[in-house]
ROSE-779892 format. One line per 3 residues: number of its first residue (from 1); their letters; for each residue x, y, z of C-alpha. Coordinates in nm, 4 decimals. Layout:
REM ROSE-779892
NUM) A) X Y Z; ...;
END
This chain:
REM ROSE-779892
1) MAS) 10.6140 7.7600 9.7727; 10.3312 7.8214 10.0152; 10.2015 8.1774 10.0094;
4) KGK) 10.3235 8.4009 10.2901; 9.9915 8.5824 10.2762; 9.8146 8.8524 10.0839;
7) VCL) 9.9526 9.2055 10.0684; 9.8154 9.5240 9.9129; 10.0737 9.7150 9.7102;
10) AYS) 10.0371 10.0851 9.6308; 10.1071 10.0379 9.2612; 10.1887 10.3269 9.0293;
13) GGL) 10.2819 10.1314 8.7189; 10.6254 10.2927 8.7226; 10.9697 10.1431 8.7563;
16) DTS) 10.9935 10.1080 9.1340; 10.6556 9.9554 9.2074; 10.6705 9.7254 8.9040;
19) VIL) 11.0020 9.5860 9.0276; 10.8657 9.5655 9.3831; 10.5604 9.3735 9.2598;
22) AWL) 10.7824 9.1157 9.0910; 11.0111 9.1000 9.3956; 10.7212 9.0445 9.6365;
25) LEQ) 10.6060 8.7544 9.4229; 10.9586 8.6118 9.4394; 10.9355 8.6300 9.8187;
28) GYE) 10.6175 8.4234 9.8160; 10.3498 8.6865 9.8755; 10.0179 8.7135 9.6943;
31) VIA) 9.9868 9.0707 9.5752; 9.6819 9.2890 9.5262; 9.7876 9.5813 9.3062;
34) FMA) 9.6046 9.8896 9.4303; 9.5980 10.2069 9.2282; 9.4346 10.5403 9.3108;
37) DIG) 9.3006 10.7573 9.0318; 9.3994 11.0878 9.1857; 9.4014 11.2752 8.8575;
40) QEE) 9.7305 11.1576 8.7107; 9.7418 11.1296 8.3336; 9.7711 10.7531 8.3267;
43) DFE) 9.6593 10.4710 8.1018; 9.4873 10.2756 8.3762; 9.3974 9.9863 8.1491;
46) AAR) 9.7631 9.9502 8.0528; 9.8590 9.9649 8.4213; 9.6039 9.6933 8.5003;
49) AKA) 9.7324 9.4714 8.2211; 10.0905 9.5296 8.3306; 10.0230 9.4460 8.6959;
52) LKI) 9.8393 9.1261 8.6057; 10.1098 9.0287 8.3569; 10.3783 9.0682 8.6229;
55) GAS) 10.1742 8.8419 8.8473; 9.9364 9.0374 9.0700; 9.6353 8.8278 9.1651;
58) KYV) 9.4077 9.1308 9.1337; 9.4193 9.4954 9.0260; 9.1953 9.7454 9.2061;
61) LVD) 9.1514 10.1024 9.0826; 8.9765 10.3572 9.3078; 8.8718 10.7032 9.1866;
64) VRR) 8.9581 10.9479 9.4659; 8.9729 11.2703 9.2628; 8.6736 11.4414 9.4188;
67) EFI) 8.7697 11.3729 9.7789; 9.1258 11.4779 9.6985; 9.0049 11.8166 9.5773;
70) EEL) 8.7336 11.8766 9.8344; 8.9040 11.7336 10.1437; 9.2670 11.8311 10.0825;
73) CFP) 9.3181 12.0809 9.7996; 9.0401 12.3191 9.8990; 9.1517 12.3415 10.2652;
76) AIQ) 9.5043 12.3998 10.1364; 9.3693 12.6928 9.9340; 9.1716 12.8228 10.2323;
79) TNA) 9.4871 12.8271 10.4447; 9.7206 12.9388 10.1625; 9.9251 12.6323 10.2557;
82) IYE) 10.2889 12.6429 10.1476; 10.6133 12.4788 10.2555; 10.9356 12.6773 10.2820;
85) NVY) 10.7687 12.9697 10.1027; 10.7667 12.7936 9.7648; 10.6288 12.4388 9.7548;
88) LLG) 10.2507 12.4053 9.7330; 10.2543 12.0531 9.8818; 10.1221 11.8725 9.5752;
91) TSL) 10.2618 11.5315 9.6715; 10.1895 11.5774 10.0418; 9.8246 11.6627 9.9796;
94) ARP) 9.7606 11.3377 9.7961; 9.9062 11.0957 10.0496; 9.6261 11.0925 10.3122;
97) IIA) 9.3647 11.0214 10.0453; 9.5690 10.7457 9.8811; 9.6527 10.5857 10.2158;
100) RAQ) 9.2886 10.5839 10.3244; 9.1776 10.4223 9.9995; 9.4562 10.1635 10.0195;
103) IKV) 9.3663 10.0614 10.3734; 9.0038 10.0179 10.2673; 9.1054 9.7944 9.9750;
106) AEE) 9.3399 9.5953 10.1996; 9.0555 9.5309 10.4436; 8.8103 9.4374 10.1678;
109) EGC) 9.0598 9.1968 10.0068; 9.1666 9.0330 10.3331; 9.5277 9.1524 10.3198;
112) FAV) 9.7363 9.1153 10.6333; 9.9823 9.3828 10.5154; 10.0225 9.6859 10.2953;
115) THG) 10.3343 9.7825 10.1049; 10.4659 10.0698 9.8984; 10.7544 10.1801 9.6781;
118) CTG) 10.8771 10.4744 9.8855; 11.2511 10.5040 9.9319; 11.4198 10.4906 10.2707;
121) KGN) 11.5438 10.8474 10.2345; 11.2219 11.0254 10.1426; 10.9185 11.1833 10.3016;
124) DQV) 10.6567 10.9551 10.1494; 10.7468 10.6507 10.3579; 10.6640 10.8570 10.6663;
127) RFE) 10.3449 10.9998 10.5182; 10.2089 10.6641 10.4086; 10.3032 10.4598 10.7102;
130) LSF) 10.1873 10.7062 10.9745; 9.8565 10.7239 10.7872; 9.8342 10.3436 10.7654;
133) YAL) 9.8882 10.2972 11.1378; 9.6442 10.5719 11.2344; 9.3743 10.4298 11.0064;
136) QPN) 9.4353 10.0619 11.0881; 9.6519 10.0161 11.3994; 9.6851 9.6399 11.3464;
139) IKC) 9.8074 9.6528 10.9871; 10.1556 9.5300 10.8961; 10.3692 9.7292 10.6546;
142) ITP) 10.6330 9.5766 10.4256; 10.8950 9.8327 10.3264; 11.1206 9.6961 10.0489;
145) WRL) 11.3441 10.0027 10.0260; 11.4354 9.9632 10.3946; 11.5100 9.5902 10.3729;
148) PEF) 11.8812 9.5085 10.3186; 11.7967 9.2119 10.0959; 11.6179 9.4540 9.8639;
151) FNR) 11.8283 9.7709 9.8674; 12.1552 9.5771 9.8470; 12.0249 9.3996 9.5404;
154) FAG) 11.8917 9.7167 9.3803; 12.1582 9.9694 9.4702; 12.0503 10.2213 9.2072;
157) RSA) 11.8090 10.2910 8.9264; 12.0345 10.1156 8.6775; 11.9866 9.7926 8.8756;
160) LLA) 11.6114 9.8437 8.8704; 11.6163 9.8995 8.4957; 11.8283 9.5863 8.4447;
163) YAA) 11.5898 9.3785 8.6581; 11.2906 9.5134 8.4673; 11.4567 9.4191 8.1388;
166) EKG) 11.5369 9.0719 8.2736; 11.1754 9.0189 8.3800; 11.0301 9.1704 8.0647;
169) IPV) 10.8669 9.4546 8.2566; 10.8043 9.7591 8.0323; 10.8940 10.0910 8.1990;
172) QQT) 10.8860 10.4544 8.0911; 11.2150 10.5439 8.2591; 11.5295 10.4941 8.0556;
175) AAK) 11.8993 10.5325 8.1239; 11.8772 10.8695 7.9455; 11.5783 10.9918 8.1491;
178) PWS) 11.6014 10.8173 8.4859; 11.4273 11.0768 8.6993; 11.1382 10.9694 8.9153;
181) TDE) 10.7959 11.1306 8.8815; 10.4832 11.1439 9.0911; 10.1659 11.2937 8.9461;
184) NLA) 9.8185 11.3808 9.0665; 9.5462 11.6300 8.9815; 9.7324 11.9087 9.1610;
187) HIS) 10.0854 11.8614 9.0336; 10.3720 11.6475 8.9116; 10.7128 11.6125 9.0760;
190) FEA) 11.0509 11.5245 8.9249; 11.3400 11.3907 9.1323; 11.6553 11.1756 9.1078;
193) GIL) 11.8877 11.1117 8.8160; 12.0589 11.4213 8.6809; 11.8345 11.6355 8.9032;
196) EDP) 12.0326 11.5266 9.2071; 12.2909 11.7861 9.1064; 12.1196 12.1055 9.2260;
199) NTT) 12.3207 12.3108 8.9773; 12.1976 12.1155 8.6744; 11.9294 12.2952 8.4753;
202) PPK) 11.6300 12.0692 8.4067; 11.6106 11.9793 8.0367; 11.3260 12.1409 7.8490;
205) DMW) 11.1705 11.8065 7.7581; 11.1447 11.7022 8.1238; 10.8513 11.9299 8.2014;
208) KLT) 10.5249 11.7524 8.1294; 10.2194 11.9509 8.2374; 10.2962 12.3091 8.1413;
211) VDP) 10.3948 12.4819 7.8213; 10.7375 12.6419 7.8375; 10.6632 13.0051 7.9334;
214) QDA) 10.8654 13.1216 7.6331; 10.6361 12.9213 7.4045; 10.3104 13.0252 7.5752;
217) PDK) 10.0592 13.2490 7.3939; 10.1626 13.6088 7.3300; 9.8339 13.7414 7.4673;
220) PEE) 9.7223 13.7287 7.8344; 9.4286 13.4992 7.9135; 9.1699 13.6448 8.1498;
223) FTI) 8.9278 13.4636 8.3825; 8.7375 13.5177 8.7071; 8.7337 13.2984 9.0173;
226) YFE) 8.4459 13.3183 9.2654; 8.4920 13.2166 9.6295; 8.2486 13.1256 9.9059;
229) KGI) 8.3955 13.0853 10.2544; 8.7398 13.0645 10.1002; 8.6517 12.7821 9.8613;
232) PVK) 8.6532 12.8353 9.4835; 8.2963 12.7706 9.3698; 8.2869 12.9080 9.0160;
235) LVY) 8.5344 12.9852 8.7400; 8.4315 13.1989 8.4425; 8.6612 13.1961 8.1399;
238) DNG) 8.6738 13.2182 7.7613; 8.4148 13.4953 7.7200; 8.1495 13.3619 7.9541;
241) KEV) 8.1996 12.9876 7.9890; 8.1662 12.8801 8.3496; 8.2214 12.5733 8.5650;
244) TDA) 8.1020 12.5097 8.9188; 8.1605 12.1398 8.9849; 8.4676 12.0988 9.2056;
247) VEL) 8.6453 11.8511 8.9793; 8.5637 12.0385 8.6588; 8.6634 12.3695 8.8156;
250) FLT) 9.0021 12.2295 8.9159; 9.0546 12.0713 8.5737; 8.9686 12.4008 8.4055;
253) ANA) 9.2082 12.5937 8.6293; 9.4732 12.3373 8.5382; 9.4071 12.3781 8.1665;
256) IAR) 9.4285 12.7586 8.1812; 9.7510 12.7554 8.3812; 9.9104 12.4767 8.1775;
259) RNG) 9.8696 12.6396 7.8390; 10.0157 12.9614 7.9775; 10.3185 12.8072 8.1469;
262) VGR) 10.2130 12.8805 8.5054; 10.3184 12.6741 8.8065; 10.6794 12.5614 8.7588;
265) IDI) 10.9240 12.5634 9.0491; 11.2712 12.4205 9.1013; 11.3858 12.4031 9.4649;
268) VEN) 11.6115 12.2429 9.7214; 11.3934 12.1592 10.0196; 11.4407 12.0168 10.3662;
271) RFI) 11.2870 11.6736 10.3966; 11.1218 11.5762 10.7239; 11.3654 11.2889 10.7632;
274) GLK) 11.6546 11.5356 10.7855; 11.8045 11.5337 10.4357; 11.7971 11.8046 10.1735;
277) SRG) 11.6401 11.7198 9.8401; 11.6233 11.8847 9.4992; 11.2810 11.8704 9.3396;
280) CYE) 11.1174 12.0185 9.0328; 10.7416 12.0655 9.0421; 10.4594 12.1722 8.8143;
283) TPG) 10.1519 12.2894 9.0052; 9.9368 12.4759 8.7521; 9.5751 12.5060 8.8685;
286) LTI) 9.6508 12.5100 9.2407; 9.8909 12.7987 9.1835; 9.6285 13.0281 9.0332;
289) LRS) 9.3510 12.9258 9.2737; 9.5721 12.9836 9.5764; 9.7064 13.3131 9.4419;
292) AHV) 9.3549 13.4440 9.3794; 9.2517 13.3388 9.7306; 9.5491 13.5196 9.8855;
295) DLE) 9.4454 13.8350 9.7023; 9.0785 13.8183 9.8004; 9.1690 13.7845 10.1675;
298) GLV) 9.3346 14.1252 10.1471; 8.9955 14.2757 10.0662; 8.7635 14.0867 10.2985;
301) LDR) 8.9544 13.9342 10.5920; 9.0080 14.1143 10.9224; 9.3770 14.1832 10.9698;
304) EVR) 9.4073 14.0246 11.3144; 9.2221 13.7104 11.2039; 9.4518 13.6932 10.9046;
307) AIR) 9.7619 13.7427 11.1172; 9.6683 13.4658 11.3610; 9.5716 13.2334 11.0767;
310) DQF) 9.8971 13.3051 10.8927; 10.1142 13.2636 11.1997; 9.9563 12.9474 11.3325;
313) VTT) 9.7107 12.7697 11.1042; 9.8929 12.8193 10.7720; 10.2387 12.7329 10.8990;
316) TFS) 10.1249 12.4469 11.1214; 9.8892 12.2870 10.8696; 10.1532 12.3121 10.5955;
319) RQL) 10.4117 12.1445 10.8165; 10.1654 11.8733 10.9224; 10.0840 11.7968 10.5603;
322) YNG) 10.4487 11.7873 10.4587; 10.5479 11.5664 10.7531; 10.2650 11.3159 10.7047;
325) MYF) 10.0781 11.4102 11.0213; 9.7332 11.4436 10.8668; 9.5614 11.1678 11.0666;
328) TPE) 9.6713 11.3015 11.4037; 9.4883 11.4713 11.6910; 9.6892 11.7896 11.6407;
331) CEY) 9.6034 11.8120 11.2710; 9.2378 11.7462 11.3454; 9.2551 12.0366 11.5889;
334) VRS) 9.4219 12.2686 11.3367; 9.1733 12.1739 11.0639; 8.8891 12.2761 11.2942;
337) MIA) 9.0272 12.6301 11.2833; 9.0123 12.6670 10.9062; 8.6392 12.7249 10.8557;
340) PSQ) 8.6005 13.0010 11.1198; 8.8789 13.2001 10.9551; 8.7106 13.1751 10.6157;
343) KNV) 8.3467 13.2622 10.6851; 8.3919 13.6112 10.5381; 8.6134 13.5178 10.2429;
346) NGE) 8.3429 13.5676 9.9824; 8.3846 13.7451 9.6530; 8.5433 13.7310 9.3110;
349) VRC) 8.8899 13.7887 9.1715; 8.9496 13.8870 8.8100; 9.2750 13.7315 8.6958;
352) AVY) 9.5077 13.6931 8.4002; 9.7936 13.4610 8.3179; 10.0719 13.5376 8.0739;
355) KGN) 10.3905 13.3468 7.9919; 10.4312 13.1848 8.3326; 10.2984 13.4775 8.5345;
358) FMV) 9.9763 13.5185 8.7341; 9.8224 13.8651 8.7680; 9.5244 14.0078 8.9530;
361) LGR) 9.3174 14.2542 8.7481; 9.0661 14.3369 9.0206; 8.8677 14.1991 9.3112;
364) SSE) 8.5258 14.2649 9.4637; 8.2817 14.1356 9.7223; 7.9088 14.1948 9.7498;
367) TEK) 7.8861 14.0853 10.1129; 8.2088 14.1843 10.2911; 8.2614 14.5582 10.3398;
370) LYD) 8.5858 14.5943 10.5330; 8.7286 14.8091 10.2555; 8.5831 15.1617 10.2470;
373) ASE) 8.6982 15.3639 9.9477; 8.5974 15.6963 10.1035; 8.7975 15.6265 10.4202;
376) SSM) 9.1047 15.5212 10.2259; 9.0796 15.7872 9.9543; 9.3416 16.0593 9.9194;
379) DEI) 9.0802 16.2798 9.7516; 8.8195 16.3100 10.0289; 8.8080 16.3256 10.4060;
382) GDF) 8.5354 16.0663 10.4622; 8.4642 15.9347 10.8114; 8.8321 15.9043 10.9028;
385) QPT) 8.9642 16.2245 11.0592; 9.3327 16.2888 10.9798; 9.3762 16.4593 11.3175;
388) DAS) 9.3099 16.1225 11.4849; 9.6388 15.9966 11.3455; 9.8299 16.2437 11.5660;
391) GFI) 9.7130 16.0768 11.8847; 9.7724 15.7314 11.7371; 10.1319 15.8180 11.6496;
394) AVQ) 10.1910 15.9858 11.9857; 10.0852 15.6744 12.1760; 10.2933 15.4460 11.9518;
397) AIR) 10.5943 15.6763 12.0035; 10.5949 15.6647 12.3854; 10.8092 15.3534 12.4177;
400) LKK) 11.0222 15.4428 12.1155; 11.1187 15.7775 12.2683; 11.2218 15.5982 12.5882;
403) YGR) 11.4207 15.3495 12.3856; 11.5901 15.6272 12.1895; 11.6840 15.8235 12.5037;
406) AKQ) 11.8285 15.5124 12.6657; 12.0496 15.4501 12.3643; 12.1629 15.8140 12.3654;
409) EKG) 12.2605 15.7958 12.7340; 12.4690 15.4838 12.6618; 12.6290 15.6475 12.3608;
412) EAY) 12.4977 15.3744 12.1319; 12.4270 15.4404 11.7668; 12.1645 15.2789 11.5465;
END
C-alpha cells in the first residue's frame, strides 16, 4: 500500500495513543511519534521502544519543562488562575506548550498532518486543535475519536484493551483499573472507568503523586517561598536548603507537597464542549505556590488593583486556558495585563504543610509598605484618626437611609 503521507502523532505511550498509532499504520500513514517531556514520570526509553515496535518510523522527544513552568505555570500563579473555584488547570496549562512543540516537530519532519488521541467528548481536542490552527493555519488534523470508522470499532476501553492484546501492545491500563490519566510537572488527572460514577469514592491505590493525608508525617513541614513581581524565585526548606532555578524550585515544591498529602481534589466540572465531567486531580507544588502567592497579595497589592485583576484577568485568563484559547488575540491581550498587576508583589511567605493542609505562618516584604501596623493597631492611635470614620460612615449611609425610608413608605420588610 502506498503511503498516504507522513503524520505527527502526539504520543503518550498509553492505551489510546498506542492503539491510534497502530490504527494509523493500518490506514496507510507513516507516523512520527512525538512526545513532550513536560515533567511526567515516564520511562521515555520504554516509550520510544514501544512506539518503534508498534511501527512508528521515528520517535521524537522534546523537553519542554522549563517553558511550561516559566511561560504557563508562573503566569497562572501570578493571576491565581482557577476554574470553577477548585481546579488549578493542570491539564489546560500544558496544552499550549505541547501543541507548539508538536507543530515544530511536524514542520521539521515534513508532516502534512498532526493527530492526537483526544476523545470527541473532551476539552483537549479543542485545546490542541485550536492551538494547531493558530500556530500553523495550513496544517491538517486527523482526529480518530471523531471518525465513525474508528469510534464504531473501538466503542469502549474494553475494545481498546482487546485490540492492544491482539496487536501485542503492552499497556498499563487493565480491566480492573481502566481509568485514563494525564500527567505533567504540575499535576496528574484521573478520569473514566469507575470514576464516571460521581458517587464512587476513588480507591486509595488510584492516587499516584501524593501520600494519603492520613499516612503523611505527624509533624508539620515548614518552608519559605520568596516572590519577585508575583513569580516564585526562591524556596528555602529543610533548615536552610534553598533552590532558585525555576525547574528545581517547582520540583522541590512538588516534593514537599507530595510527601505531606497536599493537592488532591475530586470534582464534577463543566467541560467547554457542554458536558459535565468527573475528574480527580493531584496538583501538589502548584497548590502551595499559588496559595502562598494569594496570601502575599493581601499584604502588598493595592485593593482596587487586586479587585480589577480578580474580576477580569483571573477569571478571563482561567477560562481562556480551560477552553483552549491561549493562542488568540484576546488571550494575548489579557496576558499583557498580568505583569502590571504584579510589579509590587514582592516578599516572602513562611508556610507549613500538614496532612493535606497548607498553612501560612507569616508574611513580610522589604519593599512594599501598604500595611502599616500603627494605623491598623487597636493599641495606638497612629496617623489614622478614629473621628474620620464618622464622616466616612455618614457619606456611605446617605443612599441607604433613602433606601430604608422608601421601603418603610411602601410597607416592605427586609
